[in-house]
All heavy atoms as TSV, in Angstrom:
chain	resi	resn	atom	element	x	y	z
A	1	MET	N	N	-24.139	75.341	-31.063
A	1	MET	CA	C	-25.156	76.345	-31.255
A	1	MET	C	C	-26.134	75.855	-32.334
A	1	MET	O	O	-25.746	75.537	-33.440
A	1	MET	CB	C	-24.485	77.637	-31.713
A	1	MET	CG	C	-25.425	78.798	-31.783
A	1	MET	SD	S	-24.541	80.348	-31.763
A	1	MET	CE	C	-24.374	80.654	-33.489
A	2	SER	N	N	-27.421	75.782	-31.969
A	2	SER	CA	C	-28.404	75.279	-32.917
A	2	SER	C	C	-29.126	76.417	-33.620
A	2	SER	O	O	-29.344	77.473	-33.047
A	2	SER	CB	C	-29.420	74.404	-32.193
A	2	SER	OG	O	-30.164	75.185	-31.302
A	3	LYS	N	N	-29.441	76.172	-34.857
A	3	LYS	CA	C	-30.203	77.159	-35.632
A	3	LYS	C	C	-31.684	76.902	-35.417
A	3	LYS	O	O	-32.089	75.801	-35.095
A	3	LYS	CB	C	-29.877	77.015	-37.113
A	3	LYS	CG	C	-28.477	77.411	-37.446
A	3	LYS	CD	C	-28.476	78.037	-38.805
A	3	LYS	CE	C	-27.147	78.668	-39.065
A	3	LYS	NZ	N	-27.252	79.974	-39.588
A	4	THR	N	N	-32.509	77.926	-35.620
A	4	THR	CA	C	-33.945	77.743	-35.498
A	4	THR	C	C	-34.430	76.883	-36.654
A	4	THR	O	O	-33.913	76.971	-37.765
A	4	THR	CB	C	-34.685	79.093	-35.509
A	4	THR	OG1	O	-34.298	79.803	-36.675
A	4	THR	CG2	C	-34.358	79.898	-34.284
A	5	LYS	N	N	-35.424	76.052	-36.384
A	5	LYS	CA	C	-35.895	75.102	-37.379
A	5	LYS	C	C	-37.293	75.459	-37.872
A	5	LYS	O	O	-38.176	75.754	-37.084
A	5	LYS	CB	C	-35.938	73.692	-36.775
A	5	LYS	CG	C	-34.587	73.180	-36.327
A	5	LYS	CD	C	-33.726	72.819	-37.501
A	5	LYS	CE	C	-32.409	72.246	-37.031
A	5	LYS	NZ	N	-31.500	71.991	-38.110
A	6	TYR	N	N	-37.447	75.426	-39.166
A	6	TYR	CA	C	-38.736	75.628	-39.810
A	6	TYR	C	C	-39.153	74.306	-40.446
A	6	TYR	O	O	-38.305	73.585	-40.976
A	6	TYR	CB	C	-38.635	76.690	-40.913
A	6	TYR	CG	C	-38.343	78.083	-40.393
A	6	TYR	CD1	C	-37.044	78.468	-40.070
A	6	TYR	CD2	C	-39.359	79.001	-40.237
A	6	TYR	CE1	C	-36.784	79.752	-39.597
A	6	TYR	CE2	C	-39.114	80.284	-39.763
A	6	TYR	CZ	C	-37.822	80.645	-39.446
A	6	TYR	OH	O	-37.571	81.904	-38.971
A	7	SER	N	N	-40.432	73.986	-40.419
A	7	SER	CA	C	-40.894	72.746	-41.038
A	7	SER	C	C	-40.780	72.864	-42.559
A	7	SER	O	O	-40.674	73.961	-43.111
A	7	SER	CB	C	-42.339	72.466	-40.643
A	7	SER	OG	O	-43.210	73.424	-41.212
A	8	GLU	N	N	-40.820	71.704	-43.222
A	8	GLU	CA	C	-40.746	71.685	-44.692
A	8	GLU	C	C	-41.892	72.477	-45.299
A	8	GLU	O	O	-41.710	73.225	-46.252
A	8	GLU	CB	C	-40.788	70.239	-45.205
A	8	GLU	CG	C	-39.507	69.470	-44.984
A	8	GLU	CD	C	-38.365	69.966	-45.851
A	8	GLU	OE1	O	-38.621	70.331	-47.030
A	8	GLU	OE2	O	-37.236	69.991	-45.375
A	9	LYS	N	N	-43.101	72.307	-44.743
A	9	LYS	CA	C	-44.267	73.011	-45.284
A	9	LYS	C	C	-44.140	74.518	-45.091
A	9	LYS	O	O	-44.560	75.295	-45.948
A	9	LYS	CB	C	-45.545	72.492	-44.645
A	9	LYS	CG	C	-45.912	71.105	-45.116
A	9	LYS	CD	C	-47.235	70.648	-44.561
A	9	LYS	CE	C	-47.575	69.272	-45.078
A	9	LYS	NZ	N	-48.869	68.809	-44.581
A	10	ALA	N	N	-43.541	74.935	-43.961
A	10	ALA	CA	C	-43.336	76.362	-43.718
A	10	ALA	C	C	-42.336	76.913	-44.729
A	10	ALA	O	O	-42.519	78.021	-45.257
A	10	ALA	CB	C	-42.842	76.603	-42.293
A	11	GLN	N	N	-41.306	76.148	-45.026
A	11	GLN	CA	C	-40.320	76.569	-46.021
A	11	GLN	C	C	-40.961	76.682	-47.400
A	11	GLN	O	O	-40.670	77.612	-48.160
A	11	GLN	CB	C	-39.153	75.580	-46.073
A	11	GLN	CG	C	-38.287	75.615	-44.836
A	11	GLN	CD	C	-37.181	74.581	-44.883
A	11	GLN	OE1	O	-36.614	74.314	-45.935
A	11	GLN	NE2	N	-36.883	73.986	-43.745
A	12	ASP	N	N	-41.856	75.742	-47.720
A	12	ASP	CA	C	-42.567	75.790	-48.999
A	12	ASP	C	C	-43.429	77.045	-49.087
A	12	ASP	O	O	-43.504	77.692	-50.135
A	12	ASP	CB	C	-43.450	74.554	-49.181
A	12	ASP	CG	C	-42.640	73.290	-49.413
A	12	ASP	OD1	O	-41.443	73.396	-49.749
A	12	ASP	OD2	O	-43.217	72.192	-49.249
A	13	LYS	N	N	-44.107	77.376	-47.981
A	13	LYS	CA	C	-44.977	78.554	-47.934
A	13	LYS	C	C	-44.171	79.819	-48.206
A	13	LYS	O	O	-44.566	80.660	-49.005
A	13	LYS	CB	C	-45.677	78.627	-46.576
A	13	LYS	CG	C	-46.635	79.767	-46.435
A	13	LYS	CD	C	-47.819	79.565	-47.356
A	13	LYS	CE	C	-48.831	80.667	-47.191
A	13	LYS	NZ	N	-49.933	80.532	-48.138
A	14	VAL	N	N	-43.029	79.950	-47.528
A	14	VAL	CA	C	-42.172	81.129	-47.721
A	14	VAL	C	C	-41.664	81.155	-49.169
A	14	VAL	O	O	-41.614	82.217	-49.793
A	14	VAL	CB	C	-40.996	81.144	-46.718
A	14	VAL	CG1	C	-40.032	82.269	-47.021
A	14	VAL	CG2	C	-41.536	81.283	-45.299
A	15	GLY	N	N	-41.345	79.990	-49.714
A	15	GLY	CA	C	-40.887	79.899	-51.100
A	15	GLY	C	C	-41.941	80.382	-52.087
A	15	GLY	O	O	-41.635	81.096	-53.041
A	16	LYS	N	N	-43.200	79.996	-51.842
A	16	LYS	CA	C	-44.287	80.425	-52.725
A	16	LYS	C	C	-44.489	81.939	-52.644
A	16	LYS	O	O	-44.716	82.597	-53.661
A	16	LYS	CB	C	-45.583	79.705	-52.345
A	16	LYS	CG	C	-45.598	78.252	-52.762
A	16	LYS	CD	C	-46.848	77.547	-52.298
A	16	LYS	CE	C	-46.764	76.056	-52.612
A	16	LYS	NZ	N	-47.876	75.312	-52.037
A	17	VAL	N	N	-44.393	82.481	-51.430
A	17	VAL	CA	C	-44.542	83.934	-51.251
A	17	VAL	C	C	-43.400	84.662	-51.952
A	17	VAL	O	O	-43.613	85.690	-52.594
A	17	VAL	CB	C	-44.611	84.297	-49.747
A	17	VAL	CG1	C	-44.511	85.789	-49.537
A	17	VAL	CG2	C	-45.908	83.779	-49.144
A	18	MET	N	N	-42.176	84.130	-51.843
A	18	MET	CA	C	-41.034	84.759	-52.506
A	18	MET	C	C	-41.197	84.715	-54.031
A	18	MET	O	O	-40.804	85.652	-54.729
A	18	MET	CB	C	-39.726	84.069	-52.094
A	18	MET	CG	C	-39.334	84.331	-50.658
A	18	MET	SD	S	-39.264	86.076	-50.232
A	18	MET	CE	C	-37.880	86.605	-51.203
A	19	HIS	N	N	-41.805	83.641	-54.535
A	19	HIS	CA	C	-42.055	83.538	-55.973
A	19	HIS	C	C	-43.020	84.642	-56.411
A	19	HIS	O	O	-42.801	85.291	-57.433
A	19	HIS	CB	C	-42.617	82.155	-56.300
A	19	HIS	CG	C	-42.756	81.887	-57.754
A	19	HIS	ND1	N	-41.672	81.701	-58.586
A	19	HIS	CD2	C	-43.846	81.790	-58.547
A	19	HIS	CE1	C	-42.098	81.506	-59.819
A	19	HIS	NE2	N	-43.421	81.542	-59.818
A	20	GLU	N	N	-44.077	84.858	-55.614
A	20	GLU	CA	C	-45.024	85.948	-55.891
A	20	GLU	C	C	-44.301	87.295	-55.885
A	20	GLU	O	O	-44.538	88.146	-56.737
A	20	GLU	CB	C	-46.125	85.995	-54.830
A	20	GLU	CG	C	-47.264	85.055	-55.040
A	20	GLU	CD	C	-48.347	85.245	-53.992
A	20	GLU	OE1	O	-48.752	86.398	-53.745
A	20	GLU	OE2	O	-48.761	84.235	-53.408
A	21	PHE	N	N	-43.419	87.468	-54.894
A	21	PHE	CA	C	-42.667	88.716	-54.763
A	21	PHE	C	C	-41.812	88.964	-56.002
A	21	PHE	O	O	-41.796	90.067	-56.559
A	21	PHE	CB	C	-41.800	88.659	-53.501
A	21	PHE	CG	C	-40.752	89.739	-53.414
A	21	PHE	CD1	C	-41.113	91.062	-53.214
A	21	PHE	CD2	C	-39.401	89.433	-53.508
A	21	PHE	CE1	C	-40.153	92.070	-53.131
A	21	PHE	CE2	C	-38.441	90.414	-53.423
A	21	PHE	CZ	C	-38.814	91.740	-53.233
A	22	LYS	N	N	-41.132	87.928	-56.462
A	22	LYS	CA	C	-40.243	88.068	-57.620
A	22	LYS	C	C	-41.025	88.375	-58.897
A	22	LYS	O	O	-40.508	89.040	-59.793
A	22	LYS	CB	C	-39.404	86.802	-57.795
A	22	LYS	CG	C	-38.329	86.672	-56.728
A	22	LYS	CD	C	-37.582	85.360	-56.837
A	22	LYS	CE	C	-36.611	85.197	-55.684
A	22	LYS	NZ	N	-35.982	83.877	-55.683
A	23	GLU	N	N	-42.271	87.878	-58.958
A	23	GLU	CA	C	-43.118	88.161	-60.117
A	23	GLU	C	C	-43.775	89.542	-60.021
A	23	GLU	O	O	-44.381	90.007	-60.968
A	23	GLU	CB	C	-44.210	87.103	-60.252
A	23	GLU	CG	C	-43.697	85.753	-60.701
A	23	GLU	CD	C	-44.811	84.738	-60.866
A	23	GLU	OE1	O	-45.896	84.915	-60.275
A	23	GLU	OE2	O	-44.596	83.766	-61.601
A	24	GLY	N	N	-43.669	90.161	-58.840
A	24	GLY	CA	C	-44.253	91.480	-58.639
A	24	GLY	C	C	-45.731	91.451	-58.320
A	24	GLY	O	O	-46.431	92.436	-58.477
A	25	LYS	N	N	-46.224	90.289	-57.857
A	25	LYS	CA	C	-47.652	90.129	-57.575
A	25	LYS	C	C	-47.975	90.155	-56.090
A	25	LYS	O	O	-49.144	90.106	-55.721
A	25	LYS	CB	C	-48.155	88.811	-58.167
A	25	LYS	CG	C	-48.069	88.758	-59.680
A	25	LYS	CD	C	-48.551	87.441	-60.211
A	25	LYS	CE	C	-48.446	87.392	-61.728
A	25	LYS	NZ	N	-48.826	86.088	-62.255
A	26	LEU	N	N	-46.960	90.222	-55.240
A	26	LEU	CA	C	-47.188	90.170	-53.789
A	26	LEU	C	C	-47.639	91.529	-53.279
A	26	LEU	O	O	-47.011	92.550	-53.554
A	26	LEU	CB	C	-45.913	89.737	-53.065
A	26	LEU	CG	C	-46.031	89.552	-51.555
A	26	LEU	CD1	C	-47.013	88.443	-51.219
A	26	LEU	CD2	C	-44.674	89.239	-50.945
A	27	LYS	N	N	-48.740	91.516	-52.537
A	27	LYS	CA	C	-49.282	92.756	-51.974
A	27	LYS	C	C	-49.297	92.658	-50.457
A	27	LYS	O	O	-49.491	91.588	-49.887
A	27	LYS	CB	C	-50.709	92.984	-52.475
A	27	LYS	CG	C	-50.854	93.006	-53.980
A	27	LYS	CD	C	-51.306	94.350	-54.446
A	27	LYS	CE	C	-51.663	94.405	-55.902
A	27	LYS	NZ	N	-50.598	94.428	-56.813
A	28	SER	N	N	-49.091	93.791	-49.788
A	28	SER	CA	C	-49.161	93.831	-48.330
A	28	SER	C	C	-50.626	93.923	-47.908
A	28	SER	O	O	-51.523	94.016	-48.757
A	28	SER	CB	C	-48.372	95.022	-47.792
A	28	SER	OG	O	-48.997	96.218	-48.193
A	29	SER	N	N	-50.877	93.933	-46.619
A	29	SER	CA	C	-52.254	93.985	-46.130
A	29	SER	C	C	-52.954	95.276	-46.531
A	29	SER	O	O	-54.174	95.316	-46.652
A	29	SER	CB	C	-52.284	93.823	-44.615
A	29	SER	OG	O	-51.551	94.861	-44.005
A	30	SER	N	N	-52.196	96.349	-46.752
A	30	SER	CA	C	-52.797	97.619	-47.165
A	30	SER	C	C	-53.121	97.633	-48.654
A	30	SER	O	O	-53.752	98.567	-49.143
A	30	SER	CB	C	-51.864	98.782	-46.834
A	30	SER	OG	O	-50.669	98.674	-47.592
A	31	GLY	N	N	-52.668	96.613	-49.385
A	31	GLY	CA	C	-52.962	96.520	-50.809
A	31	GLY	C	C	-51.867	97.050	-51.709
A	31	GLY	O	O	-51.963	96.965	-52.931
A	32	LYS	N	N	-50.793	97.591	-51.103
A	32	LYS	CA	C	-49.687	98.117	-51.904
A	32	LYS	C	C	-48.722	97.001	-52.269
A	32	LYS	O	O	-48.593	96.011	-51.548
A	32	LYS	CB	C	-48.947	99.203	-51.127
A	32	LYS	CG	C	-49.777	100.450	-50.916
A	32	LYS	CD	C	-48.956	101.546	-50.284
A	32	LYS	CE	C	-49.770	102.808	-50.135
A	32	LYS	NZ	N	-48.996	103.896	-49.566
A	33	LYS	N	N	-48.013	97.178	-53.383
A	33	LYS	CA	C	-47.052	96.175	-53.841
A	33	LYS	C	C	-45.852	96.136	-52.900
A	33	LYS	O	O	-45.341	97.173	-52.487
A	33	LYS	CB	C	-46.604	96.514	-55.250
A	33	LYS	CG	C	-45.794	95.417	-55.906
A	33	LYS	CD	C	-45.741	95.582	-57.400
A	33	LYS	CE	C	-44.571	96.437	-57.803
A	33	LYS	NZ	N	-44.360	96.463	-59.246
A	34	VAL	N	N	-45.415	94.934	-52.559
A	34	VAL	CA	C	-44.264	94.759	-51.674
A	34	VAL	C	C	-42.991	94.923	-52.499
A	34	VAL	O	O	-42.835	94.291	-53.541
A	34	VAL	CB	C	-44.297	93.363	-51.010
A	34	VAL	CG1	C	-43.040	93.109	-50.198
A	34	VAL	CG2	C	-45.529	93.225	-50.129
A	35	THR	N	N	-42.082	95.784	-52.022
A	35	THR	CA	C	-40.836	96.024	-52.755
A	35	THR	C	C	-39.615	95.537	-51.983
A	35	THR	O	O	-38.530	95.435	-52.540
A	35	THR	CB	C	-40.657	97.522	-53.050
A	35	THR	OG1	O	-40.708	98.242	-51.818
A	35	THR	CG2	C	-41.754	98.028	-53.975
A	36	SER	N	N	-39.777	95.241	-50.699
A	36	SER	CA	C	-38.663	94.830	-49.863
A	36	SER	C	C	-38.614	93.308	-49.726
A	36	SER	O	O	-39.618	92.660	-49.434
A	36	SER	CB	C	-38.805	95.462	-48.473
A	36	SER	OG	O	-37.938	94.845	-47.567
A	37	ARG	N	N	-37.435	92.747	-49.938
A	37	ARG	CA	C	-37.236	91.302	-49.792
A	37	ARG	C	C	-37.511	90.862	-48.360
A	37	ARG	O	O	-38.133	89.822	-48.123
A	37	ARG	CB	C	-35.806	90.986	-50.203
A	37	ARG	CG	C	-35.507	89.537	-50.363
A	37	ARG	CD	C	-34.092	89.376	-50.916
A	37	ARG	NE	N	-33.672	87.991	-50.808
A	37	ARG	CZ	C	-33.951	87.068	-51.718
A	37	ARG	NH1	N	-34.636	87.374	-52.797
A	37	ARG	NH2	N	-33.548	85.825	-51.558
A	38	LYS	N	N	-37.044	91.661	-47.382
A	38	LYS	CA	C	-37.256	91.328	-45.973
A	38	LYS	C	C	-38.745	91.294	-45.637
A	38	LYS	O	O	-39.201	90.441	-44.884
A	38	LYS	CB	C	-36.565	92.351	-45.066
A	38	LYS	CG	C	-35.086	92.149	-44.936
A	38	LYS	CD	C	-34.528	93.141	-43.925
A	38	LYS	CE	C	-33.051	92.931	-43.716
A	38	LYS	NZ	N	-32.517	93.870	-42.720
A	39	GLN	N	N	-39.491	92.249	-46.192
A	39	GLN	CA	C	-40.921	92.307	-45.939
A	39	GLN	C	C	-41.608	91.074	-46.536
A	39	GLN	O	O	-42.529	90.514	-45.930
A	39	GLN	CB	C	-41.515	93.580	-46.537
A	39	GLN	CG	C	-42.958	93.823	-46.140
A	39	GLN	CD	C	-43.506	95.108	-46.717
A	39	GLN	OE1	O	-42.861	95.761	-47.537
A	39	GLN	NE2	N	-44.702	95.460	-46.304
A	40	ALA	N	N	-41.159	90.634	-47.700
A	40	ALA	CA	C	-41.736	89.456	-48.343
A	40	ALA	C	C	-41.515	88.215	-47.492
A	40	ALA	O	O	-42.427	87.401	-47.307
A	40	ALA	CB	C	-41.133	89.270	-49.728
A	41	VAL	N	N	-40.324	88.063	-46.936
A	41	VAL	CA	C	-40.023	86.920	-46.068
A	41	VAL	C	C	-40.897	86.984	-44.820
A	41	VAL	O	O	-41.458	85.971	-44.382
A	41	VAL	CB	C	-38.524	86.884	-45.684
A	41	VAL	CG1	C	-38.265	85.845	-44.616
A	41	VAL	CG2	C	-37.673	86.608	-46.910
A	42	ALA	N	N	-41.051	88.177	-44.249
A	42	ALA	CA	C	-41.879	88.348	-43.051
A	42	ALA	C	C	-43.332	87.961	-43.331
A	42	ALA	O	O	-43.983	87.327	-42.485
A	42	ALA	CB	C	-41.795	89.785	-42.558
A	43	ILE	N	N	-43.838	88.304	-44.501
A	43	ILE	CA	C	-45.199	87.948	-44.874
A	43	ILE	C	C	-45.325	86.426	-44.988
A	43	ILE	O	O	-46.295	85.829	-44.506
A	43	ILE	CB	C	-45.610	88.640	-46.191
A	43	ILE	CG1	C	-45.775	90.143	-45.959
A	43	ILE	CG2	C	-46.887	88.039	-46.765
A	43	ILE	CD1	C	-45.927	90.955	-47.226
A	44	GLY	N	N	-44.341	85.790	-45.602
A	44	GLY	CA	C	-44.352	84.329	-45.739
A	44	GLY	C	C	-44.354	83.624	-44.398
A	44	GLY	O	O	-45.115	82.679	-44.177
A	45	ILE	N	N	-43.510	84.089	-43.477
A	45	ILE	CA	C	-43.434	83.487	-42.143
A	45	ILE	C	C	-44.744	83.707	-41.393
A	45	ILE	O	O	-45.258	82.810	-40.735
A	45	ILE	CB	C	-42.234	84.050	-41.360
A	45	ILE	CG1	C	-40.927	83.549	-41.991
A	45	ILE	CG2	C	-42.299	83.650	-39.897
A	45	ILE	CD1	C	-39.681	84.199	-41.449
A	46	SER	N	N	-45.294	84.911	-41.533
A	46	SER	CA	C	-46.553	85.236	-40.867
A	46	SER	C	C	-47.684	84.338	-41.372
A	46	SER	O	O	-48.476	83.818	-40.571
A	46	SER	CB	C	-46.893	86.701	-41.115
A	46	SER	OG	O	-48.136	87.021	-40.565
A	47	GLU	N	N	-47.759	84.134	-42.682
A	47	GLU	CA	C	-48.796	83.272	-43.255
A	47	GLU	C	C	-48.612	81.826	-42.796
A	47	GLU	O	O	-49.591	81.135	-42.511
A	47	GLU	CB	C	-48.793	83.362	-44.772
A	47	GLU	CG	C	-49.343	84.665	-45.294
A	47	GLU	CD	C	-49.366	84.752	-46.812
A	47	GLU	OE1	O	-49.117	83.736	-47.494
A	47	GLU	OE2	O	-49.645	85.859	-47.325
A	48	ALA	N	N	-47.374	81.371	-42.722
A	48	ALA	CA	C	-47.096	80.011	-42.250
A	48	ALA	C	C	-47.524	79.859	-40.790
A	48	ALA	O	O	-48.107	78.839	-40.408
A	48	ALA	CB	C	-45.610	79.695	-42.403
A	49	ARG	N	N	-47.274	80.873	-39.998
A	49	ARG	CA	C	-47.650	80.859	-38.586
A	49	ARG	C	C	-49.180	80.795	-38.440
A	49	ARG	O	O	-49.697	80.059	-37.601
A	49	ARG	CB	C	-47.087	82.102	-37.890
A	49	ARG	CG	C	-47.181	82.079	-36.397
A	49	ARG	CD	C	-46.468	83.262	-35.782
A	49	ARG	NE	N	-45.032	82.999	-35.664
A	49	ARG	CZ	C	-44.070	83.782	-36.131
A	49	ARG	NH1	N	-44.357	84.901	-36.734
A	49	ARG	NH2	N	-42.816	83.462	-35.975
A	50	GLU	N	N	-49.899	81.546	-39.291
A	50	GLU	CA	C	-51.370	81.539	-39.262
A	50	GLU	C	C	-51.928	80.171	-39.593
A	50	GLU	O	O	-52.971	79.778	-39.064
A	50	GLU	CB	C	-51.927	82.563	-40.258
A	50	GLU	CG	C	-51.829	83.990	-39.793
A	50	GLU	CD	C	-52.291	84.983	-40.850
A	50	GLU	OE1	O	-52.874	84.558	-41.883
A	50	GLU	OE2	O	-52.069	86.187	-40.641
A	51	GLU	N	N	-51.251	79.424	-40.472
A	51	GLU	CA	C	-51.697	78.088	-40.854
A	51	GLU	C	C	-51.324	77.040	-39.811
A	51	GLU	O	O	-51.668	75.872	-39.960
A	51	GLU	CB	C	-51.102	77.698	-42.207
A	51	GLU	CG	C	-51.678	78.489	-43.361
A	51	GLU	CD	C	-51.072	78.113	-44.704
A	51	GLU	OE1	O	-50.439	77.038	-44.802
A	51	GLU	OE2	O	-51.232	78.894	-45.648
A	52	GLY	N	N	-50.605	77.446	-38.776
A	52	GLY	CA	C	-50.240	76.520	-37.709
A	52	GLY	C	C	-49.033	75.659	-38.020
A	52	GLY	O	O	-48.830	74.622	-37.391
A	53	LEU	N	N	-48.217	76.075	-38.982
A	53	LEU	CA	C	-47.017	75.320	-39.330
A	53	LEU	C	C	-45.913	75.593	-38.315
A	53	LEU	O	O	-45.967	76.577	-37.579
A	53	LEU	CB	C	-46.559	75.710	-40.736
A	53	LEU	CG	C	-47.599	75.496	-41.839
A	53	LEU	CD1	C	-47.085	76.024	-43.166
A	53	LEU	CD2	C	-47.963	74.032	-41.972
A	54	LYS	N	N	-44.908	74.711	-38.289
A	54	LYS	CA	C	-43.833	74.841	-37.306
A	54	LYS	C	C	-42.892	75.979	-37.694
A	54	LYS	O	O	-42.106	75.874	-38.629
A	54	LYS	CB	C	-43.046	73.537	-37.203
A	54	LYS	CG	C	-42.025	73.550	-36.087
A	54	LYS	CD	C	-41.241	72.259	-36.023
A	54	LYS	CE	C	-40.135	72.406	-35.021
A	54	LYS	NZ	N	-38.942	71.660	-35.378
A	55	VAL	N	N	-43.027	77.073	-36.937
A	55	VAL	CA	C	-42.212	78.273	-37.151
A	55	VAL	C	C	-41.762	78.742	-35.774
A	55	VAL	O	O	-42.573	78.766	-34.849
A	55	VAL	CB	C	-43.050	79.387	-37.837
A	55	VAL	CG1	C	-42.226	80.631	-38.039
A	55	VAL	CG2	C	-43.591	78.893	-39.168
A	56	PRO	N	N	-40.491	79.118	-35.602
A	56	PRO	CA	C	-40.051	79.624	-34.301
A	56	PRO	C	C	-40.882	80.822	-33.866
A	56	PRO	O	O	-41.346	81.602	-34.703
A	56	PRO	CB	C	-38.592	80.031	-34.538
A	56	PRO	CG	C	-38.173	79.210	-35.695
A	56	PRO	CD	C	-39.396	79.044	-36.552
A	57	SER	N	N	-41.065	80.962	-32.559
A	57	SER	CA	C	-41.886	82.050	-32.045
A	57	SER	C	C	-41.222	83.392	-32.290
A	57	SER	O	O	-40.015	83.469	-32.506
A	57	SER	CB	C	-42.155	81.860	-30.557
A	57	SER	OG	O	-40.929	81.812	-29.864
A	58	LYS	N	N	-42.038	84.451	-32.238
A	58	LYS	CA	C	-41.520	85.806	-32.445
A	58	LYS	C	C	-40.577	86.158	-31.316
A	58	LYS	O	O	-40.758	85.721	-30.175
A	58	LYS	CB	C	-42.662	86.814	-32.456
A	58	LYS	CG	C	-43.581	86.691	-33.623
A	58	LYS	CD	C	-44.671	87.741	-33.539
A	58	LYS	CE	C	-45.639	87.621	-34.692
A	58	LYS	NZ	N	-46.713	88.602	-34.602
A	59	LYS	N	N	-39.557	86.973	-31.620
A	59	LYS	CA	C	-38.616	87.411	-30.587
A	59	LYS	C	C	-39.317	88.418	-29.676
A	59	LYS	O	O	-40.035	89.299	-30.144
A	59	LYS	CB	C	-37.398	88.044	-31.222
A	59	LYS	CG	C	-36.576	87.021	-31.984
A	59	LYS	CD	C	-35.158	87.431	-32.146
A	59	LYS	CE	C	-34.386	86.256	-32.715
A	59	LYS	NZ	N	-33.289	86.636	-33.505
A	60	LYS	N	N	-39.114	88.256	-28.407
A	60	LYS	CA	C	-39.712	89.172	-27.423
A	60	LYS	C	C	-38.791	90.360	-27.219
A	60	LYS	O	O	-37.573	90.200	-27.108
A	60	LYS	CB	C	-39.907	88.458	-26.075
A	60	LYS	CG	C	-40.718	87.192	-26.143
A	60	LYS	CD	C	-42.170	87.489	-26.351
A	60	LYS	CE	C	-42.966	86.201	-26.351
A	60	LYS	NZ	N	-44.276	86.328	-26.883
A	61	SER	N	N	-39.360	91.551	-27.164
A	61	SER	CA	C	-38.543	92.742	-26.893
A	61	SER	C	C	-38.253	92.815	-25.407
A	61	SER	O	O	-39.054	92.408	-24.577
A	61	SER	CB	C	-39.244	94.002	-27.377
A	61	SER	OG	O	-40.478	94.134	-26.727
A	62	LYS	N	N	-37.101	93.342	-25.074
A	62	LYS	CA	C	-36.681	93.390	-23.670
A	62	LYS	C	C	-37.228	94.599	-22.950
A	62	LYS	O	O	-37.467	95.619	-23.467
A	62	LYS	CB	C	-35.168	93.411	-23.585
A	62	LYS	CG	C	-34.585	92.100	-24.063
A	62	LYS	CD	C	-33.078	92.097	-23.966
A	62	LYS	CE	C	-32.519	90.784	-24.470
A	62	LYS	NZ	N	-31.110	90.736	-24.458
């Protein structure tokens, strides 16, 4: 069973976003402060995807 693979640059991007989150500087698109760790990771992955980095595709709903 293989795990999904993220590129090194994508991992760096998520790491930088998590650093912002831990400092309390990360804001969502609405401008409010992000308080959820899961939301912070989702923002990092989304930003990496926008930059065209290697990120697994979104899961499709059935």
